[in-house]
PyMOL CGO cylinders between C-alpha atoms (Angstrom):
from pymol import cmd
from pymol.cgo import CYLINDER

trace = [
    CYLINDER, -15.02, -18.16, 26.38, -14.88, -17.30, 22.67, 0.3, 1, 1, 1, 1, 1, 1,
    CYLINDER, -14.88, -17.30, 22.67, -12.24, -14.82, 21.60, 0.3, 1, 1, 1, 1, 1, 1,
    CYLINDER, -12.24, -14.82, 21.60, -12.80, -13.16, 18.25, 0.3, 1, 1, 1, 1, 1, 1,
    CYLINDER, -12.80, -13.16, 18.25, -9.92, -11.37, 16.59, 0.3, 1, 1, 1, 1, 1, 1,
    CYLINDER, -9.92, -11.37, 16.59, -10.67, -9.04, 13.75, 0.3, 1, 1, 1, 1, 1, 1,
    CYLINDER, -10.67, -9.04, 13.75, -8.15, -7.60, 11.37, 0.3, 1, 1, 1, 1, 1, 1,
    CYLINDER, -8.15, -7.60, 11.37, -7.62, -4.70, 9.02, 0.3, 1, 1, 1, 1, 1, 1,
    CYLINDER, -7.62, -4.70, 9.02, -6.15, -5.06, 5.54, 0.3, 1, 1, 1, 1, 1, 1,
    CYLINDER, -6.15, -5.06, 5.54, -4.43, -1.96, 4.13, 0.3, 1, 1, 1, 1, 1, 1,
    CYLINDER, -4.43, -1.96, 4.13, -3.24, -1.70, 0.53, 0.3, 1, 1, 1, 1, 1, 1,
    CYLINDER, -3.24, -1.70, 0.53, -0.28, 0.61, 0.14, 0.3, 1, 1, 1, 1, 1, 1,
    CYLINDER, -0.28, 0.61, 0.14, 0.29, 2.16, -3.27, 0.3, 1, 1, 1, 1, 1, 1,
    CYLINDER, 0.29, 2.16, -3.27, 3.38, 3.63, -4.84, 0.3, 1, 1, 1, 1, 1, 1,
    CYLINDER, 3.38, 3.63, -4.84, 3.70, 4.94, -8.35, 0.3, 1, 1, 1, 1, 1, 1,
    CYLINDER, 3.70, 4.94, -8.35, 5.64, 7.07, -10.79, 0.3, 1, 1, 1, 1, 1, 1,
    CYLINDER, 5.64, 7.07, -10.79, 4.57, 10.55, -11.83, 0.3, 1, 1, 1, 1, 1, 1,
    CYLINDER, 4.57, 10.55, -11.83, 3.43, 9.23, -15.22, 0.3, 1, 1, 1, 1, 1, 1,
    CYLINDER, 3.43, 9.23, -15.22, 0.96, 6.77, -13.64, 0.3, 1, 1, 1, 1, 1, 1,
    CYLINDER, 0.96, 6.77, -13.64, -2.72, 7.23, -14.25, 0.3, 1, 1, 1, 1, 1, 1,
    CYLINDER, -2.72, 7.23, -14.25, -5.74, 5.83, -12.43, 0.3, 1, 1, 1, 1, 1, 1,
    CYLINDER, -5.74, 5.83, -12.43, -5.71, 2.76, -14.70, 0.3, 1, 1, 1, 1, 1, 1,
    CYLINDER, -5.71, 2.76, -14.70, -2.21, 1.86, -13.41, 0.3, 1, 1, 1, 1, 1, 1,
    CYLINDER, -2.21, 1.86, -13.41, -3.40, 1.95, -9.81, 0.3, 1, 1, 1, 1, 1, 1,
    CYLINDER, -3.40, 1.95, -9.81, -6.54, -0.02, -10.63, 0.3, 1, 1, 1, 1, 1, 1,
    CYLINDER, -6.54, -0.02, -10.63, -4.44, -2.74, -12.27, 0.3, 1, 1, 1, 1, 1, 1,
    CYLINDER, -4.44, -2.74, -12.27, -2.07, -3.00, -9.29, 0.3, 1, 1, 1, 1, 1, 1,
    CYLINDER, -2.07, -3.00, -9.29, -4.99, -3.07, -6.81, 0.3, 1, 1, 1, 1, 1, 1,
    CYLINDER, -4.99, -3.07, -6.81, -6.87, -5.71, -8.79, 0.3, 1, 1, 1, 1, 1, 1,
    CYLINDER, -6.87, -5.71, -8.79, -3.78, -7.94, -8.87, 0.3, 1, 1, 1, 1, 1, 1,
    CYLINDER, -3.78, -7.94, -8.87, -3.40, -7.49, -5.13, 0.3, 1, 1, 1, 1, 1, 1,
    CYLINDER, -3.40, -7.49, -5.13, -7.04, -8.31, -4.37, 0.3, 1, 1, 1, 1, 1, 1,
    CYLINDER, -7.04, -8.31, -4.37, -6.93, -11.35, -6.66, 0.3, 1, 1, 1, 1, 1, 1,
    CYLINDER, -6.93, -11.35, -6.66, -4.03, -12.70, -4.62, 0.3, 1, 1, 1, 1, 1, 1,
    CYLINDER, -4.03, -12.70, -4.62, -4.93, -11.57, -1.08, 0.3, 1, 1, 1, 1, 1, 1,
    CYLINDER, -4.93, -11.57, -1.08, -8.64, -10.71, -1.05, 0.3, 1, 1, 1, 1, 1, 1,
    CYLINDER, -8.64, -10.71, -1.05, -10.40, -7.38, -0.62, 0.3, 1, 1, 1, 1, 1, 1,
    CYLINDER, -10.40, -7.38, -0.62, -8.83, -4.56, 1.36, 0.3, 1, 1, 1, 1, 1, 1,
    CYLINDER, -8.83, -4.56, 1.36, -10.35, -2.30, 4.01, 0.3, 1, 1, 1, 1, 1, 1,
    CYLINDER, -10.35, -2.30, 4.01, -8.25, 0.81, 3.33, 0.3, 1, 1, 1, 1, 1, 1,
    CYLINDER, -8.25, 0.81, 3.33, -5.95, 2.31, 0.72, 0.3, 1, 1, 1, 1, 1, 1,
    CYLINDER, -5.95, 2.31, 0.72, -2.83, 4.22, 1.70, 0.3, 1, 1, 1, 1, 1, 1,
    CYLINDER, -2.83, 4.22, 1.70, -0.27, 6.49, 0.09, 0.3, 1, 1, 1, 1, 1, 1,
    CYLINDER, -0.27, 6.49, 0.09, 2.28, 9.10, 1.04, 0.3, 1, 1, 1, 1, 1, 1,
    CYLINDER, 2.28, 9.10, 1.04, 0.96, 12.64, 1.35, 0.3, 1, 1, 1, 1, 1, 1,
    CYLINDER, 0.96, 12.64, 1.35, 2.67, 13.62, -1.92, 0.3, 1, 1, 1, 1, 1, 1,
    CYLINDER, 2.67, 13.62, -1.92, 0.94, 10.78, -3.81, 0.3, 1, 1, 1, 1, 1, 1,
    CYLINDER, 0.94, 10.78, -3.81, -2.42, 11.10, -2.06, 0.3, 1, 1, 1, 1, 1, 1,
    CYLINDER, -2.42, 11.10, -2.06, -4.60, 12.84, -4.72, 0.3, 1, 1, 1, 1, 1, 1,
    CYLINDER, -4.60, 12.84, -4.72, -4.57, 9.98, -7.25, 0.3, 1, 1, 1, 1, 1, 1,
    CYLINDER, -4.57, 9.98, -7.25, -5.11, 7.37, -4.50, 0.3, 1, 1, 1, 1, 1, 1,
    CYLINDER, -5.11, 7.37, -4.50, -8.03, 9.40, -3.17, 0.3, 1, 1, 1, 1, 1, 1,
    CYLINDER, -8.03, 9.40, -3.17, -9.51, 9.29, -6.67, 0.3, 1, 1, 1, 1, 1, 1,
    CYLINDER, -9.51, 9.29, -6.67, -9.15, 5.49, -6.62, 0.3, 1, 1, 1, 1, 1, 1,
    CYLINDER, -9.15, 5.49, -6.62, -10.70, 5.37, -3.15, 0.3, 1, 1, 1, 1, 1, 1,
    CYLINDER, -10.70, 5.37, -3.15, -13.71, 7.38, -4.31, 0.3, 1, 1, 1, 1, 1, 1,
    CYLINDER, -13.71, 7.38, -4.31, -14.13, 5.16, -7.38, 0.3, 1, 1, 1, 1, 1, 1,
    CYLINDER, -14.13, 5.16, -7.38, -13.99, 1.98, -5.25, 0.3, 1, 1, 1, 1, 1, 1,
    CYLINDER, -13.99, 1.98, -5.25, -15.67, 3.24, -2.08, 0.3, 1, 1, 1, 1, 1, 1,
    CYLINDER, -15.67, 3.24, -2.08, -12.58, 2.52, 0.02, 0.3, 1, 1, 1, 1, 1, 1,
    CYLINDER, -12.58, 2.52, 0.02, -11.31, 4.98, 2.69, 0.3, 1, 1, 1, 1, 1, 1,
    CYLINDER, -11.31, 4.98, 2.69, -7.77, 6.35, 2.19, 0.3, 1, 1, 1, 1, 1, 1,
    CYLINDER, -7.77, 6.35, 2.19, -5.02, 6.89, 4.78, 0.3, 1, 1, 1, 1, 1, 1,
    CYLINDER, -5.02, 6.89, 4.78, -2.21, 9.39, 4.25, 0.3, 1, 1, 1, 1, 1, 1,
    CYLINDER, -2.21, 9.39, 4.25, 1.30, 8.58, 5.48, 0.3, 1, 1, 1, 1, 1, 1,
    CYLINDER, 1.30, 8.58, 5.48, 4.03, 11.16, 6.01, 0.3, 1, 1, 1, 1, 1, 1,
    CYLINDER, 4.03, 11.16, 6.01, 6.79, 10.87, 3.41, 0.3, 1, 1, 1, 1, 1, 1,
    CYLINDER, 6.79, 10.87, 3.41, 9.44, 11.26, 6.11, 0.3, 1, 1, 1, 1, 1, 1,
    CYLINDER, 9.44, 11.26, 6.11, 8.25, 8.06, 7.83, 0.3, 1, 1, 1, 1, 1, 1,
    CYLINDER, 8.25, 8.06, 7.83, 9.01, 5.75, 4.87, 0.3, 1, 1, 1, 1, 1, 1,
    CYLINDER, 9.01, 5.75, 4.87, 12.60, 4.84, 5.86, 0.3, 1, 1, 1, 1, 1, 1,
    CYLINDER, 12.60, 4.84, 5.86, 11.39, 3.54, 9.23, 0.3, 1, 1, 1, 1, 1, 1,
    CYLINDER, 11.39, 3.54, 9.23, 9.48, 0.62, 7.67, 0.3, 1, 1, 1, 1, 1, 1,
    CYLINDER, 9.48, 0.62, 7.67, 11.24, -2.69, 6.97, 0.3, 1, 1, 1, 1, 1, 1,
    CYLINDER, 11.24, -2.69, 6.97, 10.21, -3.86, 3.49, 0.3, 1, 1, 1, 1, 1, 1,
    CYLINDER, 10.21, -3.86, 3.49, 10.53, -7.16, 1.66, 0.3, 1, 1, 1, 1, 1, 1,
    CYLINDER, 10.53, -7.16, 1.66, 11.48, -5.55, -1.67, 0.3, 1, 1, 1, 1, 1, 1,
    CYLINDER, 11.48, -5.55, -1.67, 14.69, -3.61, -2.32, 0.3, 1, 1, 1, 1, 1, 1,
    CYLINDER, 14.69, -3.61, -2.32, 14.19, -1.33, -5.32, 0.3, 1, 1, 1, 1, 1, 1,
    CYLINDER, 14.19, -1.33, -5.32, 17.33, 0.71, -6.03, 0.3, 1, 1, 1, 1, 1, 1,
    CYLINDER, 17.33, 0.71, -6.03, 15.17, 3.48, -7.49, 0.3, 1, 1, 1, 1, 1, 1,
    CYLINDER, 15.17, 3.48, -7.49, 12.92, 3.57, -4.43, 0.3, 1, 1, 1, 1, 1, 1,
    CYLINDER, 12.92, 3.57, -4.43, 15.87, 3.50, -2.03, 0.3, 1, 1, 1, 1, 1, 1,
    CYLINDER, 15.87, 3.50, -2.03, 17.51, 6.41, -3.81, 0.3, 1, 1, 1, 1, 1, 1,
    CYLINDER, 17.51, 6.41, -3.81, 14.34, 8.49, -4.22, 0.3, 1, 1, 1, 1, 1, 1,
    CYLINDER, 14.34, 8.49, -4.22, 12.44, 7.70, -1.01, 0.3, 1, 1, 1, 1, 1, 1,
    CYLINDER, 12.44, 7.70, -1.01, 14.80, 5.95, 1.42, 0.3, 1, 1, 1, 1, 1, 1,
    CYLINDER, 14.80, 5.95, 1.42, 12.82, 2.69, 1.39, 0.3, 1, 1, 1, 1, 1, 1,
    CYLINDER, 12.82, 2.69, 1.39, 13.01, -0.55, -0.56, 0.3, 1, 1, 1, 1, 1, 1,
    CYLINDER, 13.01, -0.55, -0.56, 9.35, -0.21, -1.59, 0.3, 1, 1, 1, 1, 1, 1,
    CYLINDER, 9.35, -0.21, -1.59, 7.03, 2.75, -1.19, 0.3, 1, 1, 1, 1, 1, 1,
    CYLINDER, 7.03, 2.75, -1.19, 3.95, 0.51, -1.49, 0.3, 1, 1, 1, 1, 1, 1,
    CYLINDER, 3.95, 0.51, -1.49, 5.16, -1.90, 1.20, 0.3, 1, 1, 1, 1, 1, 1,
    CYLINDER, 5.16, -1.90, 1.20, 6.30, 0.87, 3.56, 0.3, 1, 1, 1, 1, 1, 1,
    CYLINDER, 6.30, 0.87, 3.56, 3.04, 2.77, 3.20, 0.3, 1, 1, 1, 1, 1, 1,
    CYLINDER, 3.04, 2.77, 3.20, 0.96, -0.38, 3.78, 0.3, 1, 1, 1, 1, 1, 1,
    CYLINDER, 0.96, -0.38, 3.78, 2.87, -1.19, 6.97, 0.3, 1, 1, 1, 1, 1, 1,
    CYLINDER, 2.87, -1.19, 6.97, 2.84, 2.34, 8.34, 0.3, 1, 1, 1, 1, 1, 1,
    CYLINDER, 2.84, 2.34, 8.34, -0.85, 2.90, 7.60, 0.3, 1, 1, 1, 1, 1, 1,
    CYLINDER, -0.85, 2.90, 7.60, -1.90, -0.46, 9.08, 0.3, 1, 1, 1, 1, 1, 1,
    CYLINDER, -1.90, -0.46, 9.08, -0.17, 0.40, 12.35, 0.3, 1, 1, 1, 1, 1, 1,
    CYLINDER, -0.17, 0.40, 12.35, 1.96, -1.24, 15.00, 0.3, 1, 1, 1, 1, 1, 1,
    CYLINDER, 1.96, -1.24, 15.00, 2.11, -5.01, 14.71, 0.3, 1, 1, 1, 1, 1, 1,
    CYLINDER, 2.11, -5.01, 14.71, 1.15, -5.08, 11.02, 0.3, 1, 1, 1, 1, 1, 1,
    CYLINDER, 1.15, -5.08, 11.02, 2.74, -7.62, 8.70, 0.3, 1, 1, 1, 1, 1, 1,
    CYLINDER, 2.74, -7.62, 8.70, 3.11, -7.65, 4.94, 0.3, 1, 1, 1, 1, 1, 1,
    CYLINDER, 3.11, -7.65, 4.94, 1.28, -10.53, 3.26, 0.3, 1, 1, 1, 1, 1, 1,
    CYLINDER, 1.28, -10.53, 3.26, 3.91, -10.62, 0.52, 0.3, 1, 1, 1, 1, 1, 1,
    CYLINDER, 3.91, -10.62, 0.52, 6.11, -8.43, -1.65, 0.3, 1, 1, 1, 1, 1, 1,
    CYLINDER, 6.11, -8.43, -1.65, 4.69, -5.63, -3.76, 0.3, 1, 1, 1, 1, 1, 1,
    CYLINDER, 4.69, -5.63, -3.76, 2.92, -6.37, -7.03, 0.3, 1, 1, 1, 1, 1, 1,
    CYLINDER, 2.92, -6.37, -7.03, 3.65, -4.30, -10.12, 0.3, 1, 1, 1, 1, 1, 1,
    CYLINDER, 3.65, -4.30, -10.12, 1.07, -3.01, -12.59, 0.3, 1, 1, 1, 1, 1, 1,
    CYLINDER, 1.07, -3.01, -12.59, 1.27, -4.27, -16.18, 0.3, 1, 1, 1, 1, 1, 1,
    CYLINDER, 1.27, -4.27, -16.18, 2.53, -0.87, -17.38, 0.3, 1, 1, 1, 1, 1, 1,
    CYLINDER, 2.53, -0.87, -17.38, 5.18, -0.92, -14.58, 0.3, 1, 1, 1, 1, 1, 1,
    CYLINDER, 5.18, -0.92, -14.58, 4.09, 2.52, -13.34, 0.3, 1, 1, 1, 1, 1, 1,
    CYLINDER, 4.09, 2.52, -13.34, 2.41, 1.49, -10.07, 0.3, 1, 1, 1, 1, 1, 1,
    CYLINDER, 2.41, 1.49, -10.07, 3.00, -0.94, -7.22, 0.3, 1, 1, 1, 1, 1, 1,
    CYLINDER, 3.00, -0.94, -7.22, 0.70, -2.25, -4.51, 0.3, 1, 1, 1, 1, 1, 1,
    CYLINDER, 0.70, -2.25, -4.51, 1.32, -4.21, -1.32, 0.3, 1, 1, 1, 1, 1, 1,
    CYLINDER, 1.32, -4.21, -1.32, -0.97, -5.26, 1.50, 0.3, 1, 1, 1, 1, 1, 1,
    CYLINDER, -0.97, -5.26, 1.50, -0.36, -5.30, 5.23, 0.3, 1, 1, 1, 1, 1, 1,
    CYLINDER, -0.36, -5.30, 5.23, -2.61, -6.97, 7.79, 0.3, 1, 1, 1, 1, 1, 1,
    CYLINDER, -2.61, -6.97, 7.79, -2.96, -6.06, 11.44, 0.3, 1, 1, 1, 1, 1, 1,
    CYLINDER, -2.96, -6.06, 11.44, -4.98, -8.06, 13.91, 0.3, 1, 1, 1, 1, 1, 1,
    CYLINDER, -4.98, -8.06, 13.91, -7.36, -6.09, 16.09, 0.3, 1, 1, 1, 1, 1, 1,
    CYLINDER, -7.36, -6.09, 16.09, -8.03, -7.78, 19.43, 0.3, 1, 1, 1, 1, 1, 1,
]
cmd.load_cgo(trace, "trace")
């Protein structure tokens, strides 16, 4: 018997108010260069509009995550700013994990855009 497991790769994005689409593109391109292409993008509901713009530009579906859920995710990074503002060590990592679903694992810590305005992290979940 052959068992085939599939997986989903979700890129979580976090960014400052000053970030523009170019910041998100840079963070996503770094992420894909390191981990390969992603199946979905994800962001908190409050950050969703700019990520939806990125999703439309790249043809990648977008998942919204409730802001209140962020503290429930265990992240690899521990940003003081993110902890103070959002209750999580990394918005990008938390969003990736929450959007990918139960059993998801981060493939590494967040990556930061060259302008330091956006972060991206990827979580992978196997689908039996």
